[in-house]
N, C-alpha and C positions, 0 to 999 in steps of 0.2 A: 194590479197581478204583475207579481215575481217572473222572471224564466223560470218556468222548473224543466229541472235537467232528471233522467232518469240513467244511473250511472249503474252496466250491468258490466259481475266481476265472479271467475269461478272462484274465489278462497275470502273468506274472511279471516286472514290471516296472513301477514310479512310482508314484502315488498309493496306487489305495487297497491292494495290493500290503503297502506301507509301513503303510498304519493297518494289516490282518489281524497284520502281524509285531508288531504295538507291542500287541494284544490278549492276542496268546501271548506274550509278556511279561510282561504284567502276571497270567497266570493260570497259571503253572506247575504249579499243582495239577492243572489239565487234559489232558490227554496229544490234539496236535491233528495233523489231518491234514489235507492240503493235497491237493489237485485241480484241473488244469487243464485248460481251455478251450479252447485258442487258436485262436477266433472267426476271428482276423485277426492278421497284423503284428503283434509285440511287440518289446520292447525288454525283453532278460532286461539288465540292469543286478549279475547275479553277488547279489543282497541271497541270506541268509541261509536257504537251505533246508535246513540245517542245523538250522534252529527247528523242525523239522516234525519228526514218527516220523517217516514215512514221506511222500512224492510222487509223484501218478499222474496224468499224463498222458488227457484223451478224446481221445478221436474228434473232428477238426474237425466232420466231417457232426452234422447235431442230432441226426436217428435212431439212431446208432448210437452217438451221445454217449452220449445216455438211455441204454440197453441197458447202457453201459459203465459209467454211472454208476450203474443198478440193484446189475448183478454189485459192485460195488463195495462199496455200504450193505448185500447180505446176506453179503458175505467181514468188512468190518470190525462190521457194530451199533454205528450209532455213538449214542448218545445225539441230537445237534444235528446235522443239515445246516445248516451259514453258508452261506447264500449271499449274496456282492459282488456290486453293481451290478445290472445291471437286465436283462440279459444270462442272466447267471452265474444268480439268478433264480427268470429263466420256465424253465430250462434244468427248476432242480433242484424247480418248483410245477408241471408241468407234468404230472406224470405223479405216482402215489401209491407213496415210496419206502418211505416202512414206518416212519417217524421222525420223531420232530420234526423240523420245519423253522423257523431262524430266516433274517431277511433283510434285508440291511444294500443300500440303494438309492445308497450314495455318490451321491445326486441322481438325486430320478427324472428318469426318461429326459423326460420333458414338458414338465420345463424346457426343453428346451434352445430355443434362438433359434434356429439354424441350420435346422429343418423350418417345415414352414404350418403353420396354424392347425388343419388338418382331422386332419393326421399327429398333431399335440400332442394330439389331443382319442382319435382312436384310444387310443393309447399309452394315455391315464387310462383308457380303455375297459381294457382287457384290465392292468393293473395292479385294477380291481377287480374282473375278473374275481376275480382272483390273491386279495384276501385270504384265499376260507373256506381255502384251502392255506399259509396262513402260521402258524403256531404264536407266533410273536414278532418286532414287525419292531423293531428296532436302526435309530434315526435317528443322523447326528451332527451335528446343531446343533436348536435350537428353532423354526427352522422347516419343516425334513424334519415331524421328529415332530407339525408341525400338520396338514400337508400328509396326513401317515398316518391321520391323526383322518377327516379329510372326507373319504377314498377307504372310509371303514370299518373301519380298522381297532382293534381293540379293547383290546389288549395291546400296548403301543407302549414301548419304554427307550430314552432318551436316553443313549448313551456317548458322553463328549467322546473327540474323534483330541486324538492325545498327541506329539508330537516321540520318533523313539523311543529318542536318542542325543545324550548334550552332548557341547555344542560343546567342539573342540580350542581354539578363537578365541572371541572375542568383542570383536565392532567396534570400533572405535576413531577419532573426533574427526578426520578431513582434508582438505584439498580440493586438486582436486576430488576432489566427492562421486562416487562407482563406485556406480553402482545396476546391479544384478541383476535375475531374476526369472525363476520354475523349473517346469518342464512341458514336457506333450507341445505345438509347435507346428501350432495349429490352431483352428479356429474355437471351440472351447470356452475357450482361455486369450486368443482374441481379439489378435493379435501385431497386427492394424490397431489396435484402441486404444491401443495399445503406442507404435504409429510416432506416433497424431494426438499422444501426449502427446511425445512426444521433441519434436516438428515443433511445438508448440508451445514449450517448453523454449527451442532456437535460435533457430524465427526471432522470433517473437513480447516473450519474455522476455529472449533475447539469454545463456542461460545454455547451456557446449558441458561435458556431463560423460562422464562413460565408462562406456560401457551393456554387459553383458553377460547373455544366454543359456543358462540354464545347462538344456540336452536339445534332446531337436531334432525332430525331425516333416514336413512336408510340404516336400515340396524348392523347393517355390515359396517358399512362406515364407522359408525357412528365406535362399533366396536376397534376395530384398524385403527382411529384415533386414538382413543384410551391406550392401544396398545404402545402406541407409539408416544407416548406421554402427554398429549395433549384432553386436555379436560374439556369437554361436552358435555352444559347448560343443559340442554334439552330446551321445549321451549318455555320463552316469557316472556308478561306483558312489557309494552315498547317502552315503558316506566322506567324497570327494571336493567333492563337494557343496557339505556340511555346511561344509566347512573353505574354499572359495571364499564362502562366504557371511559368515564370518568375519572374511574380508578385505573388504568390503564398507561404503560406510553406510547406499546406503536399501533395502529391498527395494519393490518397483512389482510389483501382484499387478492384470492387467489382467480376469481374468477375465468374458462375458457371461454365465455358469450355474456354479453351483457346490456343493459337499455344507460340506464344512469339510478344504482344501485340510492337510496335515499339512508341505505346505513354507510357509506361512502361519505355520504352529507352530515348525519347526526355523526361520527366520531369527527370530522373535521368541525363540523364545532364545538365538538365537547375539545378542542387543542388536541385531538390526536395526531403525531405527526403519522403519515404516510406511506408505507412501504409495496404496492397499487400496478399486480401485474396487467405492463401496457399494453393492451388489449386496444383496437383501432378506436372502441368507440370514450374510450374512459381519457384516453391519448385524446380525441374529441375534444371533451370538456376541460379538458388544462388540467387534469387531476394531478395533485405531485406527488412529487416519488414513485412514478409510473420506472420499471424497471422490465426488462423484457424475458430475462431468465430465469427461474429459481438461486444461482450459486451470484447475480444482478442484485437479485434481491435481497440475498441474506446478508452479503457486502452493504448495503445500504443499513439492514438493520444494525450489523457490526456500526458504521460509523456517527448511527444515532446512540450510541453507549457514550458520546465524547457531548456534555451536557450545552456546548454555545453548541454545535450542530443541530441538536437535541431541540435547542430557542429557536433556533429560526427556523426548523422545518416545522415548528408549532407555530408561529405565524404565517408560513405558506398557508395552513388548512386556512387556521384563523379566517384572509383573505375572501382563501377561495371559498369557506362556506358564507361570508357576508355578501355574497354576490350575488347565488343564490338566494334573492331575497320572497318578503310576499306580497312588497308592490309586485316586484316584475313579473312573478306569476300573477296576481291579479291582470295586471296590462293583458299577458296573451291568451290569458283565457276569454276576459271579455271580445279578443276578436278573437278567434277560435267557434264562442259562442254565438257569437253575435254574426258570425259569418264571412268576418271582413275578411276580402279578399288574397290574399297570400301576399302577393306584391305590393300592400300597404300595410305589414308589417315588418321592421326589423328584425333580422336572426340575429 
């Protein structure tokens, strides 16, 4: 009888599901099930539900969702319930499900920069209160593992994210550079910071480039991006996103807080040079091309107009992507699901 995993997510689209799908693909020796708690409107980008033995949808009401989840766990009898993201982590750990609980924050909610310090402190206290209900914490970056240990988690395994599917196209140098970014348009991805980078390039450095945001989100934010000359593609299937990455020359990532975004790994695998806002998590991962300010990111993009520097940056991206392999992910997941003590797993 294979080890049975029940994954719990709150969205059928975006980076968290991409991360889950990569975990499923890396561990075909396990039986994977999926439960979706549609806490909010989310984009269903047509990702592969067939990767799971079965997919269940929980009621949106939290009390009814907990009851439905308990019934589902009683029926499936999974070896581990793996909660992905803060809200799913709360839902899974607020009651005793009678199963080992594995928790992947995909960025702790107290890392958010769109909430005040009192709210951040409250969220941190909730996370600390739920430590005892967590059998294993699966971090996706060295920084997230450090934060988990500071909260009091004793069993922590860092499982790297990776690009799910190989790119059809590998980026080629050409001018004018085409700059792309990926993700939900909202506070986390900090679309205003992207506009600041573009504005510095346009107005200070006098560089007119092509810009596209692959994703959708807040209508007012979408309108603002378009008004500033950024094309907004809306939600696309992953395969189309990866294809468009391969036609660009620069991947720009301006998020104010992050976990280990699959979009960066997909862009690196497509050979795109990186221009990445240097927040602590991404620096801890060793993402190439990190810079602190909008002006520094703009200068980084200007440097990439030199074909030799662009080629060097492409090689850095390809090496970064290669270091995040399915084999490494599989090894770490086996450790997490079999609850090997964290001290036996190399960071």
